[in-house]
C-alpha positions as CSV (number, residue, x, y, z in Angstrom):
1,M,114.8,-45.3,117.6
2,G,116.3,-48.7,118.0
3,V,119.9,-49.5,118.9
4,A,120.7,-50.7,115.4
5,E,119.3,-47.7,113.6
6,P,122.3,-45.3,114.1
7,F,124.6,-47.9,112.8
8,L,122.3,-48.4,109.7
9,I,122.3,-44.7,109.0
10,L,126.1,-44.5,109.4
11,D,126.5,-47.4,107.0
12,I,124.3,-45.8,104.4
13,K,126.2,-42.5,104.6
14,C,129.5,-44.4,104.2
15,R,128.2,-46.2,101.1
16,N,127.0,-42.9,99.6
17,V,130.5,-41.4,100.2
18,K,132.1,-44.4,98.6
19,N,129.8,-44.2,95.6
20,A,130.5,-40.5,95.3
21,R,134.3,-41.2,95.3
22,I,133.9,-43.9,92.7
23,R,131.9,-41.5,90.4
24,L,134.4,-38.8,90.9
25,F,137.3,-41.1,90.1
26,Q,135.5,-42.3,86.9
27,K,134.9,-38.7,85.8
28,L,138.6,-37.8,86.5
29,K,139.7,-40.8,84.5
30,F,137.4,-39.8,81.6
31,Y,138.7,-36.2,81.5
32,N,142.3,-37.4,81.8
33,K,141.7,-39.7,78.8
34,I,140.3,-36.7,76.8
35,C,143.4,-34.6,77.8
36,I,145.8,-37.4,76.8
37,D,144.0,-38.0,73.5
38,K,144.1,-34.2,72.8
39,N,147.8,-34.0,73.6
40,L,148.6,-37.0,71.5
41,S,146.6,-35.4,68.6
42,I,148.6,-32.2,68.9
43,I,151.9,-34.1,69.0
44,Y,150.8,-36.1,66.0
45,H,150.0,-33.0,63.9
46,I,153.2,-31.3,64.9
47,A,155.1,-34.4,63.8
48,M,153.3,-34.5,60.5
49,K,154.0,-30.8,59.9
50,R,157.7,-31.4,60.5
51,M,157.7,-34.4,58.2
52,G,155.9,-32.4,55.5
53,I,158.6,-29.6,55.7
54,K,161.3,-32.3,55.4
55,I,159.5,-33.7,52.3
56,Y,159.3,-30.2,50.8
57,F,162.9,-29.4,51.3
58,L,163.9,-32.8,49.9
59,L,162.1,-31.9,46.7
60,V,163.8,-28.5,46.5
61,L,167.2,-30.0,47.1
62,M,166.6,-32.7,44.5
63,V,165.7,-30.1,41.9
64,I,168.7,-27.8,42.8
65,S,171.1,-30.8,42.7
66,L,169.9,-31.6,39.2
67,A,170.0,-27.9,38.1
68,I,173.6,-27.2,39.2
69,P,175.4,-29.0,36.4
70,V,172.8,-27.6,33.9
71,T,173.3,-23.9,35.0
72,A,177.0,-24.4,34.5
73,Q,176.2,-24.7,30.8
74,E,174.4,-21.3,30.8
75,A,170.9,-22.8,30.4
76,A,167.9,-20.5,30.9
77,I,166.3,-20.3,34.4
78,S,162.7,-19.3,34.6
79,V,160.9,-17.8,37.6
80,A,157.1,-17.3,37.5
81,Y,154.0,-16.5,39.5
82,G,150.3,-16.6,38.8
83,I,146.8,-17.7,39.7
84,E,145.0,-21.0,39.5
85,F,141.3,-22.0,39.7
86,G,139.7,-25.4,39.6
87,F,138.1,-28.3,41.3
88,N,139.8,-30.1,44.2
89,S,139.0,-32.1,47.3
90,K,135.9,-33.9,46.2
91,L,135.0,-31.5,43.4
92,D,134.9,-28.3,45.6
93,F,135.7,-25.2,43.6
94,G,138.7,-23.2,44.8
95,G,141.3,-20.7,43.8
96,G,144.7,-19.5,44.8
97,F,148.3,-18.6,43.8
98,V,151.2,-20.3,42.1
99,L,154.9,-19.9,42.2
100,G,157.2,-21.7,39.8
101,F,160.9,-22.3,39.1
102,D,162.3,-24.3,36.2
103,V,165.6,-24.8,34.4
104,D,166.0,-25.7,30.7
105,L,167.8,-28.9,30.0
106,P,169.6,-29.7,26.7
107,G,167.2,-30.6,24.0
108,Q,163.5,-30.0,24.6
109,Y,163.3,-30.8,28.4
110,A,163.1,-28.8,31.6
111,I,163.0,-29.6,35.3
112,G,161.8,-27.5,38.2
113,F,159.3,-27.2,41.1
114,N,156.0,-25.5,41.7
115,M,154.3,-24.3,44.9
116,T,150.5,-24.0,44.8
117,A,148.3,-22.6,47.5
118,I,144.5,-23.0,47.1
119,T,141.4,-22.4,49.3
120,N,138.1,-24.0,48.3
121,K,134.6,-22.7,48.9
122,H,134.3,-24.7,52.2
123,G,137.4,-23.0,53.7
124,T,139.8,-25.9,53.3
125,S,143.3,-24.7,52.4
126,F,145.8,-26.7,50.4
127,F,149.5,-26.3,49.9
128,E,151.1,-28.3,47.2
129,P,154.9,-28.3,46.6
130,T,155.8,-30.5,43.6
131,A,158.7,-31.3,41.5
132,M,158.2,-31.3,37.7
133,F,159.6,-32.7,34.5
134,R,158.6,-30.9,31.3
135,Y,158.8,-31.7,27.6
136,Y,158.5,-29.0,24.9
137,F,157.2,-29.8,21.5
138,S,159.5,-27.2,20.0
139,D,163.3,-26.8,20.1
140,N,163.5,-23.4,21.7
141,H,161.7,-24.2,25.1
142,T,158.6,-22.3,24.1
143,G,155.2,-23.2,22.7
144,F,153.2,-26.3,23.6
145,F,154.5,-28.5,26.4
146,A,153.5,-31.6,28.4
147,Q,154.6,-32.0,32.1
148,A,154.6,-34.5,34.9
149,D,154.2,-33.4,38.5
150,G,154.8,-35.2,41.7
151,G,155.2,-34.2,45.4
152,A,153.3,-33.6,48.6
153,V,150.0,-32.0,49.5
154,F,149.1,-30.5,52.8
155,S,145.6,-29.4,53.9
156,T,144.1,-27.7,56.9
157,K,140.5,-26.9,58.0
158,N,139.3,-25.9,61.5
159,S,142.8,-26.4,62.8
160,I,142.9,-30.0,61.6
161,F,146.0,-30.7,59.6
162,S,146.5,-33.6,57.1
163,Y,149.0,-34.5,54.4
164,G,149.5,-36.9,51.6
165,L,151.2,-37.5,48.2
166,T,150.1,-36.1,44.9
167,A,150.9,-36.7,41.3
168,G,149.5,-35.4,38.0
169,V,150.0,-34.2,34.5
170,R,149.9,-30.7,32.9
171,G,149.6,-29.3,29.5
172,G,150.1,-25.7,28.4
173,Y,151.6,-23.1,26.0
174,R,154.5,-20.8,26.8
175,V,154.3,-17.5,24.9
176,L,157.6,-15.6,24.9
177,F,157.6,-11.8,24.7
178,G,161.1,-10.6,23.7
179,K,164.0,-12.5,25.3
180,F,163.0,-12.5,28.9
181,C,159.3,-12.3,29.6
182,Y,156.6,-14.9,29.0
183,V,153.0,-15.9,29.8
184,E,151.9,-19.5,30.2
185,P,148.3,-20.7,30.4
186,Y,147.9,-24.3,31.4
187,L,145.5,-27.1,32.5
188,R,146.4,-29.8,34.9
189,A,144.8,-32.9,36.4
190,G,145.8,-35.5,38.9
191,L,144.7,-37.3,42.1
192,F,141.3,-35.8,43.1
193,Y,141.7,-32.5,41.3
194,F,141.3,-30.7,37.9
195,S,142.4,-27.1,37.5
196,G,143.7,-24.4,35.2
197,G,145.6,-21.3,35.6
198,I,147.9,-18.7,34.0
199,I,151.3,-17.6,35.1
200,S,153.7,-14.9,33.9
201,G,157.4,-14.8,34.5
202,F,160.9,-14.0,33.2
203,R,163.9,-15.9,32.1
204,L,167.3,-15.3,33.7
């Protein structure tokens, strides 16, 4: 072995250690980026959920603020629940439940809000709180009606949360049984969905 050979071997070992350190640093940097992106994604979804809750409560407060002067005039208040089936989210069939609340206005009008929860065949769940404005074609707030809906829509699939705005129109027929109970079949259509359902409720 020559005199220079031990120094050559030592230099090679130092280079290998340096390269190993560089590779380790690159891997740590890559994994840190993944963790940062994941944390930012979690923070983003939490923020969107909170924003969605704020939008929903703003809709509810808007309807309540409009209903307060009307209820002072002893107008009828309707509360209903039911089921809905239809096509949504790129024509995927789904079904779910509906809750509704509306207040009769003077004349042939009513205002209120609806909450719809639907899951389609691919496991995507939708929650849709909307405010509504309704026109009855008869004078006693029964029979055929036309309605405009507008609000927010929230969806989740595989722990991925998204939200957006929604708007649509609805048509149906309210059948009154006695003074308090009613049944209401309807069809509705809007942005990326078409569905139908039936609800039953009572008037206060």
